[in-house]
C-alpha positions as CSV (number, residue, x, y, z in Angstrom):
1,M,69.5,49.1,120.4
2,R,69.5,52.1,118.9
3,R,71.6,51.8,115.3
4,K,74.5,54.6,115.3
5,S,74.5,56.3,112.0
6,A,77.2,55.9,109.8
7,R,80.1,58.7,109.5
8,P,81.3,59.9,106.1
9,V,84.1,58.4,105.0
10,L,86.2,61.1,104.2
11,G,90.0,61.0,102.2
12,D,92.6,63.3,103.7
13,A,92.2,66.0,100.6
14,Q,88.5,66.1,100.9
15,R,88.3,66.8,104.7
16,S,90.7,69.6,104.2
17,A,88.7,71.1,101.4
18,A,85.7,70.7,103.0
19,W,87.4,72.9,106.1
20,Q,88.6,75.4,104.1
21,V,85.3,75.8,102.5
22,Q,83.4,75.9,105.7
23,S,85.9,78.4,107.1
24,L,85.1,80.8,103.9
25,L,81.6,80.4,104.3
26,L,81.6,81.8,108.0
27,G,82.8,84.8,106.7
28,Y,81.0,88.0,106.0
29,P,79.2,87.6,102.6
30,D,80.6,90.7,100.9
31,E,81.5,90.6,96.8
32,T,84.5,88.8,96.9
33,L,83.1,85.6,98.5
34,L,79.9,85.9,96.4
35,D,82.2,85.8,93.2
36,S,83.8,82.4,94.6
37,L,81.0,80.9,95.0
38,P,80.6,78.9,91.6
39,M,84.2,77.6,92.8
40,L,83.1,76.8,95.9
41,A,80.2,75.1,94.6
42,R,82.6,72.6,92.5
43,V,84.4,71.8,95.7
44,V,81.8,70.8,97.5
45,S,80.1,68.9,94.5
46,A,82.8,66.7,95.2
47,L,82.2,66.2,99.0
48,P,80.0,63.3,100.6
49,E,76.7,63.9,100.9
50,A,76.6,64.2,104.7
51,V,79.5,67.0,104.4
52,G,78.6,68.8,101.0
53,A,74.7,69.0,101.4
54,P,74.7,71.3,104.2
55,L,77.4,73.2,102.6
56,Q,75.3,73.8,99.1
57,R,72.5,75.1,101.2
58,V,74.6,77.7,102.6
59,L,75.7,78.4,98.8
60,S,72.2,78.5,97.6
61,Y,71.5,81.5,100.4
62,L,74.5,83.3,99.7
63,E,73.5,83.9,95.6
64,P,74.4,87.2,94.9
65,A,71.2,88.4,94.3
66,R,70.7,87.8,98.1
67,Q,73.6,89.8,99.2
68,L,72.1,92.7,101.2
69,S,69.6,90.4,103.0
70,A,72.3,87.8,103.4
71,A,75.3,90.8,105.1
72,T,72.1,91.9,107.4
73,A,71.2,88.4,108.8
74,Y,75.3,87.6,109.3
75,V,75.3,90.9,111.4
76,D,72.3,89.9,113.2
77,T,73.3,86.6,113.6
78,F,77.3,86.6,114.5
79,D,77.3,90.5,115.8
80,H,74.4,91.0,118.2
81,R,73.7,87.5,119.5
82,K,76.5,85.9,122.0
83,R,74.6,82.4,121.7
84,F,75.9,82.3,118.1
85,S,79.4,82.9,119.2
86,P,82.0,81.6,116.7
87,Y,84.6,81.8,119.2
88,L,85.2,78.3,120.8
89,T,86.6,78.4,124.0
90,W,83.8,81.5,124.9
91,F,81.4,78.6,125.5
92,F,83.0,77.0,128.4
93,C,85.5,80.4,129.6
94,G,82.8,82.8,128.9
95,D,84.4,86.4,130.0
96,T,86.6,85.1,132.7
97,R,89.9,85.0,133.1
98,R,90.5,81.2,132.2
99,R,89.5,82.3,128.4
100,G,93.1,83.8,128.2
101,M,94.7,80.8,129.0
102,A,92.7,78.7,126.5
103,L,93.4,81.3,123.9
104,L,97.0,80.8,124.4
105,K,96.9,77.2,124.1
106,I,95.7,77.3,121.0
107,K,98.0,80.2,119.3
108,Q,101.0,77.6,120.3
109,V,99.4,75.3,118.6
110,Y,99.4,77.1,115.5
111,L,102.9,78.2,116.4
112,A,104.3,74.7,116.5
113,A,102.8,74.0,113.8
114,G,104.8,76.5,112.1
115,S,101.7,78.8,111.5
116,V,101.9,82.6,112.6
117,P,98.2,83.7,113.4
118,G,97.2,87.4,112.7
119,D,96.4,90.0,114.6
120,D,93.0,90.8,112.8
121,E,91.2,87.7,114.6
122,L,91.3,86.1,117.6
123,P,92.5,82.3,117.9
124,D,89.9,80.6,118.6
125,H,87.1,81.9,116.0
126,L,86.1,79.1,114.2
127,A,86.7,80.0,110.6
128,V,90.6,80.8,111.9
129,V,90.5,77.0,113.4
130,L,89.3,76.0,110.3
131,E,91.4,77.6,108.3
132,F,94.3,76.2,110.5
133,A,93.1,72.7,110.2
134,S,92.8,72.6,106.4
135,A,96.9,73.4,105.9
136,H,97.5,71.5,109.0
137,P,94.8,68.4,109.4
138,V,96.4,66.5,112.4
139,P,96.8,69.5,115.0
140,G,94.0,70.7,113.5
141,Q,91.7,68.0,113.9
142,R,92.7,67.8,117.4
143,L,91.8,71.3,117.7
144,L,88.2,70.8,116.6
145,E,87.7,67.7,118.4
146,E,88.9,69.5,121.4
147,H,86.1,72.0,121.0
148,R,83.6,69.4,120.1
149,A,80.7,70.5,122.3
150,S,81.4,74.3,121.5
151,I,80.8,73.4,117.8
152,E,77.8,71.4,118.8
153,V,76.0,73.9,120.8
154,M,76.7,76.6,118.3
155,R,75.2,73.9,115.7
156,M,72.3,73.5,117.8
157,A,71.8,77.1,118.1
158,L,72.0,78.4,114.9
159,R,69.8,75.3,113.7
160,D,67.1,76.1,116.3
161,A,67.0,79.8,115.3
162,D,66.8,78.4,111.3
163,S,69.8,80.2,110.3
164,P,71.2,80.0,107.1
165,W,74.4,79.4,108.9
166,A,73.5,76.2,110.2
167,G,74.7,74.4,107.1
168,V,78.0,75.4,107.6
169,L,78.1,73.7,111.7
170,E,76.1,70.6,110.3
171,S,78.7,69.8,107.9
172,V,81.6,70.6,110.6
173,S,80.0,68.1,112.7
174,A,80.0,65.5,109.6
175,T,83.8,65.9,109.3
176,L,84.6,64.7,113.0
177,R,84.0,62.1,115.5
178,P,80.7,61.8,117.3
179,L,80.2,63.3,120.5
180,H,80.9,61.1,124.0
181,G,78.9,60.9,126.6
182,D,80.5,63.3,128.8
183,E,80.4,66.0,126.0
184,R,76.8,65.3,125.7
185,E,76.2,66.2,129.1
186,A,78.5,69.7,128.8
187,V,76.4,70.7,125.9
188,V,73.0,69.9,128.0
189,R,74.6,72.2,130.9
190,L,75.9,74.9,128.5
191,I,72.2,75.4,126.9
192,A,70.6,75.3,130.4
193,S,72.8,77.9,132.0
194,G,75.2,79.1,129.9
195,P,79.2,79.9,129.7
196,P,80.2,81.4,133.1
197,D,81.2,85.1,133.5
198,E,83.4,87.1,135.4
199,G,83.2,90.2,133.8
200,V,87.3,90.5,133.0
201,G,86.9,93.6,130.8
202,L,87.7,91.4,127.6
203,E,86.6,93.5,124.1
204,P,83.5,93.1,122.5
205,F,83.8,89.9,120.2
206,A,84.5,91.1,116.2
207,P,82.7,89.1,113.2
208,P,85.3,86.7,111.5
209,V,87.7,88.7,109.0
210,H,90.1,86.3,108.8
211,Q,89.7,84.2,105.5
212,P,91.9,81.6,103.8
213,D,93.7,82.4,100.5
214,M,93.9,78.9,99.4
215,L,91.9,76.9,96.5
216,G,93.6,79.8,94.8
217,M,91.3,82.4,96.0
218,P,92.3,85.9,97.1
219,Q,92.9,87.2,100.5
220,M,89.8,88.8,102.2
221,I,91.4,89.8,105.1
222,G,89.9,93.4,106.1
223,A,87.2,92.8,103.6
224,R,84.3,92.7,105.6
225,R,82.5,95.7,104.9
C-alpha cells in the first residue's frame, strides 16, 4: 500500500499569513510588489517547508533585477493563456451561463462574512479568494476547498510549463486537504477536454489587480502597470 504523504501542520496565524503571501505573489510584479519582497521573505521563512519553500522559489525569481523579464512572463502567462486562468469557476463553467450563478454564490459568501467585494476584479480570482481566506479563514478555506479541483488543474498546468508561479499553486495546495477521488477524476476530465464553452459574451479576463493591504503593506489596487 502506498504511504500517504504527511500534510504540513499549520497554525491558524501561519495559514492566514500563507494565504496572504500567496495572494500577493499572484499579483503583477510591479515595483510596489518587488519592494515588498524582503518583508514577504521574512513571513515565508516562518512557514513549514512544504508551504514556504515553493513560495521562496517565487520570491527568488521576482528579485528586482528581473522586473522586466518577470513582468513579461506574467503577462504572457496570465493574460494570454486560458489554461493558466486564475479564475476558479472558469475551469468547470467555462464561458457559459452557469458561471454567472457560480460568481454570485462566491460573492454572497463574501457578503455574509461582512466583506464587500470590489469591482476591480471578479470574485473567483484566486488572488481575491486567498485574500478573503486570510481574513476570514473558515469560509475562505471552504471556498478554496470547494474549488480544489480547479486549483489542482492550474497547479499542474503551471508546473508542466515550468512557470515561476507554479510555486504559488504548490504552496496553496499544501495548505488544503488532499484531493478526493471524484475531484481527481474531474481533474483528469478537465485536462483532457477543457471547460465547457457556450459563448455567452463574457468580457475577456483581466490579470489580477486586487491586492491585500494586510501585513502592513500598501494597497496595490490599480497598480499593475
